[in-house]
C-alpha positions as CSV (number, residue, x, y, z in Angstrom):
1,M,-4.3,-21.3,-18.2
2,S,-6.5,-18.5,-19.5
3,K,-4.2,-15.9,-18.0
4,T,-1.3,-17.1,-20.0
5,N,-3.2,-17.6,-23.2
6,K,-4.5,-14.2,-24.4
7,A,-6.1,-15.7,-27.5
8,M,-8.8,-17.3,-25.3
9,D,-9.8,-13.9,-23.9
10,L,-12.2,-12.9,-26.6
11,P,-13.2,-9.5,-25.1
12,I,-9.6,-8.3,-24.9
13,V,-8.9,-9.7,-28.4
14,E,-11.9,-7.9,-29.9
15,L,-11.0,-4.7,-28.2
16,Q,-7.4,-4.9,-29.4
17,N,-8.6,-5.7,-33.0
18,A,-11.0,-2.8,-33.0
19,L,-8.2,-0.4,-31.7
20,E,-5.8,-1.8,-34.4
21,D,-8.5,-1.1,-37.0
22,I,-8.9,2.5,-35.9
23,D,-5.2,3.0,-35.7
24,A,-4.8,1.7,-39.2
25,N,-7.7,3.8,-40.5
26,R,-7.1,7.2,-38.9
27,N,-9.1,8.9,-41.6
28,K,-12.2,7.6,-39.7
29,L,-11.1,9.0,-36.3
30,Y,-12.6,12.3,-35.4
31,A,-9.8,14.0,-33.5
32,D,-9.0,17.6,-34.5
33,Y,-10.7,17.5,-37.9
34,E,-14.0,15.9,-38.9
35,P,-13.4,13.0,-41.3
36,Q,-15.1,12.6,-44.6
37,G,-17.7,9.8,-44.6
38,T,-18.3,7.6,-41.6
39,I,-16.9,8.2,-38.1
40,N,-15.7,5.1,-36.3
41,A,-14.2,6.7,-33.2
42,F,-13.5,10.0,-31.4
43,F,-10.5,11.4,-29.6
44,H,-11.7,14.2,-27.4
45,N,-10.0,15.9,-24.4
46,G,-7.5,13.0,-24.1
47,D,-10.2,10.3,-24.0
48,F,-10.9,7.7,-26.7
49,Y,-14.4,6.8,-27.7
50,F,-15.9,4.2,-30.1
51,A,-18.9,5.1,-32.1
52,P,-21.7,2.7,-31.2
53,A,-22.6,2.2,-34.9
54,Y,-19.0,1.1,-35.5
55,L,-19.1,-1.4,-32.7
56,K,-22.4,-2.8,-33.9
57,Q,-20.9,-3.3,-37.4
58,R,-17.6,-4.7,-36.2
59,L,-18.8,-7.1,-33.5
60,G,-21.9,-8.3,-35.2
61,L,-23.9,-10.9,-33.4
62,N,-21.6,-10.9,-30.4
63,E,-21.9,-7.1,-29.8
64,N,-24.1,-7.2,-26.7
65,Q,-22.1,-10.0,-25.0
66,I,-18.7,-8.5,-25.7
67,R,-19.7,-4.9,-24.7
68,Y,-21.3,-6.3,-21.5
69,L,-18.0,-8.1,-20.7
70,W,-16.1,-4.9,-21.4
71,M,-18.2,-3.0,-18.9
72,K,-18.0,-5.7,-16.2
73,R,-14.2,-5.9,-16.5
74,G,-13.8,-2.1,-16.5
75,L,-12.4,-1.8,-20.0
76,T,-15.1,0.8,-20.8
77,D,-16.8,3.2,-18.5
78,T,-20.4,2.7,-17.4
79,F,-23.2,5.1,-16.9
80,I,-26.8,4.7,-15.5
81,N,-29.6,5.4,-18.0
82,R,-33.1,4.8,-16.8
83,D,-32.0,2.4,-14.1
84,N,-29.9,0.4,-16.5
85,E,-26.1,0.2,-16.7
86,V,-24.9,1.2,-20.2
87,D,-21.6,2.1,-21.8
88,Y,-22.8,4.5,-24.5
89,N,-24.3,7.4,-22.6
90,K,-21.2,9.7,-22.9
91,V,-22.0,12.8,-25.1
92,I,-19.2,14.3,-27.1
93,K,-19.6,17.8,-28.5
94,K,-17.5,18.7,-31.6
95,N,-18.2,21.6,-33.9
96,K,-21.6,22.3,-32.3
97,R,-22.7,18.7,-33.0
98,S,-23.4,16.1,-30.3
99,Y,-22.3,12.5,-30.7
100,R,-22.6,9.5,-28.4
101,G,-19.6,7.3,-27.7
102,V,-18.4,4.3,-25.8
103,L,-15.6,5.6,-23.5
104,V,-12.5,3.3,-23.3
105,N,-10.3,3.4,-20.2
106,R,-7.0,5.2,-20.8
107,E,-5.0,2.7,-18.9
108,I,-6.2,-0.2,-21.1
109,I,-5.3,1.8,-24.2
110,E,-1.8,2.4,-22.8
111,Q,-1.4,-1.2,-21.7
112,L,-2.2,-2.4,-25.2
113,G,0.3,0.1,-26.6
114,F,-1.9,2.5,-28.5
115,N,-1.6,6.3,-28.7
116,F,-4.3,8.3,-30.5
117,S,-3.1,11.8,-29.6
């Protein structure tokens, strides 16, 4: 039943809502030009990244649980940091500044129908 009812799949719903929010507010997406104010996401070398601060603000109390499920399902890439599996260890360098980001799988973004290029 859960396969047919996508509304019950909270991690996918939260990922789709976050992507829709970024798509609607492209002025907070750091792609070719640095946005004024806060940066919610990055598009770098064909990959899409969420800013960890944005996810913390957006997901609230459920952040750790949802991000853990994203990692386990392969929606976001995982990295090893001090013997722990994390999703935020990817460093993005833009205009001589370094940022950390949560890398979202390209296939998932395409399946959900988003294009940030």
